[in-house]
BAFIKOL-402666 format. One record per residue (C-alpha): residue in one letter; chain; y, z, x. Coordinates in pm, 1 decimal. Example, Ala and Ser with C-alpha at 12.3 -4.5 7.8 and 13.67 -1.06 7.14 Angstrom:
# residues 2
- residu,chaine,yy,zz,xx
- A,A,-450.0,780.0,1230.0;
- S,A,-106.0,714.0,1367.0;
END
This chain:
# residues 308
- residu,chaine,yy,zz,xx
- X,A,-148.0,660.0,2817.4;
- X,A,-498.5,808.8,2808.7;
- X,A,-804.5,592.4,2746.9;
- X,A,-1143.6,669.5,2598.5;
- X,A,-1474.1,487.9,2571.9;
- X,A,-1528.6,337.4,2227.2;
- X,A,-1856.2,489.2,2116.0;
- X,A,-2152.1,355.3,2312.3;
- X,A,-1966.2,39.5,2410.8;
- X,A,-1823.6,-58.6,2746.6;
- X,A,-1472.7,-73.6,2605.5;
- X,A,-1201.1,162.3,2727.6;
- X,A,-942.1,184.9,2450.4;
- X,A,-599.2,347.7,2458.7;
- X,A,-594.5,669.2,2256.3;
- X,A,-291.4,531.9,2072.9;
- X,A,-368.0,195.7,1914.8;
- X,A,-152.1,-43.9,1715.6;
- X,A,-245.6,-138.1,1361.2;
- X,A,-114.6,-486.1,1279.8;
- X,A,-141.1,-478.9,900.7;
- X,A,238.4,-514.6,869.5;
- X,A,241.8,-849.5,1052.5;
- X,A,310.7,-1129.4,807.4;
- X,A,356.1,-885.8,519.9;
- X,A,651.4,-662.3,608.1;
- X,A,771.1,-822.0,932.6;
- X,A,800.6,-1181.3,1057.0;
- X,A,687.1,-1335.7,1386.0;
- X,A,999.6,-1236.2,1578.9;
- X,A,977.3,-871.3,1479.5;
- X,A,600.4,-866.6,1529.0;
- X,A,646.6,-993.5,1883.1;
- X,A,902.2,-719.5,1952.3;
- X,A,655.6,-459.0,1822.3;
- X,A,373.4,-594.3,2039.9;
- X,A,592.6,-597.6,2352.2;
- X,A,698.8,-239.0,2284.5;
- X,A,334.7,-139.6,2240.9;
- X,A,240.5,-295.6,2573.5;
- X,A,534.7,-122.9,2741.6;
- X,A,414.8,209.3,2596.3;
- X,A,69.4,159.5,2748.8;
- X,A,-112.1,60.3,2428.8;
- X,A,-403.8,-170.9,2502.0;
- X,A,-592.8,-157.2,2169.3;
- X,A,-468.7,-383.9,1889.7;
- X,A,-634.5,-387.4,1547.2;
- X,A,-589.1,-654.4,1281.8;
- X,A,-794.1,-826.7,1010.2;
- X,A,-849.8,-1173.3,872.3;
- X,A,-682.3,-1075.6,544.3;
- X,A,-377.2,-889.0,679.5;
- X,A,-42.7,-1044.8,600.6;
- X,A,-205.6,-1294.7,369.2;
- X,A,-393.3,-1434.3,667.4;
- X,A,-89.1,-1440.9,898.8;
- X,A,-141.2,-1123.1,1102.1;
- X,A,-396.3,-1262.8,1346.0;
- X,A,-176.9,-1563.1,1422.5;
- X,A,131.7,-1346.3,1470.9;
- X,A,-59.3,-1115.2,1705.7;
- X,A,-207.2,-1402.0,1905.6;
- X,A,132.6,-1564.5,1958.1;
- X,A,295.3,-1231.8,2044.2;
- X,A,38.7,-1160.5,2315.0;
- X,A,37.0,-1510.6,2460.2;
- X,A,-57.9,-1504.9,2827.6;
- X,A,-103.3,-1125.2,2816.1;
- X,A,-414.9,-1149.6,2600.3;
- X,A,-641.1,-1051.4,2893.9;
- X,A,-452.2,-721.2,2929.0;
- X,A,-563.4,-591.5,2589.2;
- X,A,-860.8,-530.0,2364.1;
- X,A,-847.9,-721.7,2036.7;
- X,A,-1015.8,-587.2,1724.6;
- X,A,-1025.0,-775.2,1398.1;
- X,A,-1213.2,-746.7,1071.1;
- X,A,-1390.3,-985.3,836.7;
- X,A,-1531.3,-954.5,487.6;
- X,A,-1228.7,-971.5,257.1;
- X,A,-1070.3,-1283.7,112.7;
- X,A,-992.1,-1476.4,-200.6;
- X,A,-1303.8,-1684.3,-261.2;
- X,A,-1681.6,-1629.7,-286.9;
- X,A,-1734.0,-1763.6,65.5;
- X,A,-1462.9,-1532.4,204.2;
- X,A,-1627.2,-1206.4,104.5;
- X,A,-1883.5,-968.9,243.6;
- X,A,-2125.3,-973.1,531.6;
- X,A,-2324.8,-1289.2,466.8;
- X,A,-2417.6,-1511.0,760.1;
- X,A,-2219.5,-1798.4,608.9;
- X,A,-1903.1,-1593.3,580.3;
- X,A,-1939.4,-1434.4,923.7;
- X,A,-1978.9,-1768.0,1099.5;
- X,A,-1682.4,-1918.8,917.1;
- X,A,-1464.0,-1611.8,965.3;
- X,A,-1519.4,-1569.2,1338.3;
- X,A,-1412.5,-1926.7,1411.1;
- X,A,-1094.4,-1881.2,1208.4;
- X,A,-1014.8,-1551.5,1379.5;
- X,A,-1071.9,-1695.2,1727.4;
- X,A,-841.2,-1985.6,1650.1;
- X,A,-567.3,-1771.5,1496.9;
- X,A,-579.2,-1511.5,1774.2;
- X,A,-569.0,-1785.7,2036.5;
- X,A,-863.2,-1644.5,2227.9;
- X,A,-1217.1,-1732.1,2331.6;
- X,A,-1356.7,-1388.4,2247.9;
- X,A,-1304.1,-1091.3,2019.3;
- X,A,-1357.0,-749.3,2174.6;
- X,A,-1445.1,-568.5,1850.7;
- X,A,-1553.6,-753.0,1535.2;
- X,A,-1568.1,-525.4,1230.4;
- X,A,-1706.5,-554.0,877.4;
- X,A,-1402.5,-459.0,669.6;
- X,A,-1586.9,-306.3,373.2;
- X,A,-1953.6,-244.6,289.5;
- X,A,-2127.5,-536.0,120.7;
- X,A,-2345.1,-416.0,-168.3;
- X,A,-2503.7,-760.7,-213.7;
- X,A,-2591.6,-888.9,133.6;
- X,A,-2877.0,-706.0,310.3;
- X,A,-2753.8,-524.0,619.4;
- X,A,-3029.2,-705.2,811.9;
- X,A,-2860.1,-1039.3,746.6;
- X,A,-2521.4,-904.2,853.8;
- X,A,-2647.0,-747.5,1176.6;
- X,A,-2860.5,-1049.5,1262.6;
- X,A,-2563.1,-1285.4,1232.6;
- X,A,-2333.4,-1051.4,1424.0;
- X,A,-2592.4,-1014.2,1700.3;
- X,A,-2594.0,-1390.8,1739.0;
- X,A,-2217.6,-1385.2,1793.9;
- X,A,-2256.7,-1124.3,2067.3;
- X,A,-2527.4,-1329.8,2238.7;
- X,A,-2305.0,-1638.5,2216.2;
- X,A,-2021.3,-1452.6,2389.1;
- X,A,-1777.4,-1495.3,2100.0;
- X,A,-1781.5,-1122.2,2024.0;
- X,A,-1829.1,-832.1,2264.4;
- X,A,-1897.8,-538.4,2031.2;
- X,A,-1947.0,-468.7,1661.8;
- X,A,-1787.4,-216.2,1427.7;
- X,A,-1789.9,-114.4,1064.3;
- X,A,-1507.1,-0.9,840.9;
- X,A,-1504.2,214.3,527.3;
- X,A,-1875.9,292.5,559.7;
- X,A,-2017.6,618.1,426.3;
- X,A,-2235.5,843.3,638.5;
- X,A,-2563.0,715.1,497.5;
- X,A,-2453.4,353.5,550.7;
- X,A,-2386.1,427.4,917.5;
- X,A,-2729.5,589.3,947.8;
- X,A,-2897.7,297.5,768.8;
- X,A,-2726.0,38.5,989.0;
- X,A,-2825.0,230.1,1301.2;
- X,A,-3189.8,251.6,1190.6;
- X,A,-3192.2,-119.1,1107.1;
- X,A,-3050.9,-209.8,1447.9;
- X,A,-3298.0,16.2,1625.3;
- X,A,-3604.7,-110.8,1442.2;
- X,A,-3506.8,-479.2,1434.1;
- X,A,-3350.3,-480.8,1782.3;
- X,A,-3014.0,-599.6,1658.6;
- X,A,-2682.2,-519.6,1825.1;
- X,A,-2548.1,-184.5,1700.8;
- X,A,-2217.3,-80.5,1550.3;
- X,A,-2021.4,106.9,1817.1;
- X,A,-1730.7,217.6,1597.8;
- X,A,-1636.0,319.5,1246.0;
- X,A,-1285.1,266.2,1112.7;
- X,A,-1208.5,488.7,813.8;
- X,A,-903.2,649.9,658.9;
- X,A,-845.3,990.4,814.8;
- X,A,-534.8,1204.6,824.7;
- X,A,-434.0,1565.2,772.5;
- X,A,-384.4,1476.5,405.2;
- X,A,-712.8,1286.6,365.5;
- X,A,-1005.9,1457.1,535.1;
- X,A,-1298.7,1324.0,332.3;
- X,A,-1461.1,1162.7,637.5;
- X,A,-1516.8,1501.7,796.0;
- X,A,-1803.1,1580.1,557.4;
- X,A,-2044.7,1296.8,640.0;
- X,A,-1883.2,1006.5,829.0;
- X,A,-1769.4,1194.0,1138.7;
- X,A,-2101.1,1380.8,1181.0;
- X,A,-2289.9,1050.8,1139.1;
- X,A,-2072.7,886.3,1403.2;
- X,A,-2133.1,1172.5,1643.9;
- X,A,-2508.1,1164.6,1577.0;
- X,A,-2543.0,788.6,1630.6;
- X,A,-2283.0,735.9,1901.7;
- X,A,-2002.7,557.8,1713.5;
- X,A,-1639.4,608.0,1806.7;
- X,A,-1414.9,691.3,1511.8;
- X,A,-1097.0,485.8,1463.9;
- X,A,-879.2,658.3,1200.9;
- X,A,-646.7,436.9,998.5;
- X,A,-347.2,555.2,792.0;
- X,A,-320.0,854.2,1031.7;
- X,A,29.8,928.0,901.2;
- X,A,-76.7,905.5,535.6;
- X,A,119.2,582.8,486.8;
- X,A,429.4,746.9,632.8;
- X,A,427.3,1077.2,446.8;
- X,A,339.6,1265.7,765.9;
- X,A,652.7,1137.6,939.9;
- X,A,863.7,1375.1,730.6;
- X,A,1092.9,1094.4,617.0;
- X,A,1006.8,1151.5,251.3;
- X,A,1110.8,1479.3,94.6;
- X,A,1000.1,1651.8,-222.2;
- X,A,1176.2,1503.4,-523.9;
- X,A,1326.5,1213.7,-327.0;
- X,A,1248.2,845.6,-357.8;
- X,A,1070.0,688.6,-58.3;
- X,A,1287.5,477.5,174.2;
- X,A,1342.7,125.9,47.3;
- X,A,1086.9,-116.1,189.4;
- X,A,849.3,159.8,300.0;
- X,A,480.0,154.3,216.2;
- X,A,517.9,470.1,8.1;
- X,A,754.7,280.7,-220.4;
- X,A,462.6,66.9,-337.1;
- X,A,283.2,185.3,-649.0;
- X,A,-52.4,169.8,-469.6;
- X,A,49.8,453.0,-235.4;
- X,A,255.3,661.9,-479.2;
- X,A,-42.0,888.3,-555.8;
- X,A,16.3,1085.1,-233.0;
- X,A,362.7,1199.8,-345.2;
- X,A,264.2,1522.0,-519.7;
- X,A,353.4,1889.0,-476.3;
- X,A,27.0,1988.0,-309.8;
- X,A,88.3,1743.2,-26.8;
- X,A,450.8,1849.9,9.6;
- X,A,334.4,2212.4,31.0;
- X,A,105.0,2109.2,315.7;
- X,A,389.5,1925.3,487.1;
- X,A,601.8,2239.3,473.8;
- X,A,328.1,2440.5,643.4;
- X,A,265.9,2172.8,907.0;
- X,A,635.1,2142.7,988.4;
- X,A,662.5,2519.4,1033.6;
- X,A,362.7,2519.0,1269.3;
- X,A,520.5,2231.4,1459.5;
- X,A,849.7,2412.6,1503.5;
- X,A,666.0,2717.6,1634.1;
- X,A,484.7,2499.2,1889.7;
- X,A,769.9,2263.0,1976.3;
- X,A,615.7,1956.7,1810.6;
- X,A,743.9,1716.3,1546.5;
- X,A,547.4,1658.5,1228.4;
- X,A,442.6,1315.8,1357.6;
- X,A,319.5,1473.8,1682.1;
- X,A,117.6,1730.5,1491.3;
- X,A,-44.8,1463.4,1272.7;
- X,A,-128.8,1214.3,1547.8;
- X,A,-222.2,1470.3,1811.3;
- X,A,-455.3,1652.3,1571.8;
- X,A,-656.1,1332.2,1530.9;
- X,A,-633.7,1227.8,1896.5;
- X,A,-763.7,1569.2,2003.1;
- X,A,-1079.3,1535.9,1790.0;
- X,A,-1387.4,1474.7,2011.0;
- X,A,-1520.5,1203.1,1777.3;
- X,A,-1200.2,994.2,1784.7;
- X,A,-1164.7,702.6,2025.4;
- X,A,-828.3,558.3,1919.8;
- X,A,-573.7,639.9,1650.1;
- X,A,-422.7,323.4,1505.9;
- X,A,-80.0,360.0,1349.5;
- X,A,111.7,64.6,1212.8;
- X,A,474.0,-8.3,1296.9;
- X,A,755.9,-232.3,1179.6;
- X,A,989.6,-175.9,1474.0;
- X,A,970.4,-122.8,1851.2;
- X,A,1119.4,224.3,1802.5;
- X,A,831.2,325.9,1576.9;
- X,A,576.0,210.2,1832.3;
- X,A,740.6,408.2,2111.0;
- X,A,757.6,723.2,1898.6;
- X,A,397.9,696.1,1778.5;
- X,A,260.5,627.1,2126.0;
- X,A,438.8,928.9,2272.7;
- X,A,328.5,1146.2,1978.7;
- X,A,-40.5,1063.5,2017.2;
- X,A,-130.1,1342.5,2253.9;
- X,A,-471.3,1485.2,2337.5;
- X,A,-363.7,1829.9,2449.0;
- X,A,-430.2,2039.8,2137.8;
- X,A,-672.6,2323.1,2204.1;
- X,A,-973.9,2390.2,1979.5;
- X,A,-778.6,2688.7,1846.2;
- X,A,-481.6,2464.2,1764.7;
- X,A,-707.2,2218.2,1584.3;
- X,A,-860.4,2495.9,1376.2;
- X,A,-520.5,2647.4,1289.6;
- X,A,-378.7,2314.0,1177.5;
- X,A,-687.9,2231.7,972.8;
- X,A,-655.3,2562.2,790.6;
- X,A,-299.8,2474.7,688.3;
- X,A,-417.7,2168.0,498.3;
- X,A,-750.8,2293.9,369.0;
- X,A,-833.8,2164.3,19.1;
END
């Protein structure tokens, strides 16, 4: 398993990461533990969760699954989403409450990467960065990240940190796949300009880029694509793109999953590609498919196949 530095941080993350959003939602503790063990066996050292995942259960499942092996990995979690007014956003009050809950649930004394889950349009970014900087100075958090920020928000946060001498965001976690390339316009260039490592989520477009769903067929029972929230990706334009990607893969001896994950992993701006899993087999497949050996010509060819 290859490792890369996460932005301007001192963290070395595995290029293939594990997204733990299924823990507590689609799989129980026993299955989550099996997934974590398989990830460790595959060389994955970067685990990403969030306070809200699994209705608040994901962090606890991950902490128990790691147990004594916690020191072998880098833990990333997110704050800023919840059910009540004190469980939302980037306010100092919420941050201080959330970090204590996450530390307890994860069963750890420190969080390697603490990320604001969504932009907060109400709380000044100065308040957010000031509170987060305090957590770094206290040793409860090592590095800071943002998620779902736009390019200008990344630039604004960087300027605020520079001028106010706050700790800086070292990573940006946004949706990015061969079927959703919006971040390439502003977010990725902003990350490259200000030294943030990009952490793509939904790299397989919620499972569509695995090739398990075919045109005109219903998604597998229990899959994420079966949910109404994700049904919008099941349209002819995307299936046309899948056909072209599969053909390219066959010509280059790669599966569709390999093409999708390797295309992201081979991008210079990307630090780790986090794919979720509900079984040990999925983890093993995804880890092996996250390769960094695509050439610049390969990357350009593949991009052209899925151009808007």
